[in-house]
N, C-alpha and C positions, 0 to 999 in steps of 0.2 A: 742722117741719111736714112731714107726709107726704102725698103725692098718690097714695094707693093706687088705681091706675087702670090699666085695660087697655082697649083696646089702646094700645101705643106705636107710634110711626111705624115702627120696625123690624119690628113684627108685621105691619103692612100691606105692607111691602116683601116679606116672606116669603110672605104670603098671595097676593100677586100671582103669585108663581112657581108656585103650585099651583092656580091657576085660580079663586080665590075672587072672587065678583062683587058681594057685598053684605056690609057690615059694620054691626053694631048695637053702639052704645056709649052710655054714660050721658050724655056731654056735660058741659060745665061745668068741665072740667079745664084747667089751664094748658097741657096737652099737646093739647087738642082741636083747635086750629088746625092743628097739624102733622099730625095724623091725617086731618083733612079735606083738607088739601093733598095728602097721599100718596094718599088715595082718588081724588081728582079726577085726579091725574096718571096713575093706573092704570085709570081708567074704571070704578071701583067705585062703586056707590051706597052711601050712608051714612044710617043712621037714628039719631037721638038719642032715647033713651028717657026721659031726665030722672030715672032711677032707678038708684041704685047697689045692687048685690046682694052686699055683703060685710058681715061682722060682726066686731067685735073682741072 
């Protein structure tokens, strides 16, 4: 099974180093809690869209 998903926690860590303050992500991934934790730790707001925008 694949969890074709962005962002990953390491993307959030990098985004914090360049001043990103808001992250929009689909939510519902097994990785979503880690992304939410990283956003909270860096003071970033986070929006879940509930919509994945990729096609196979």
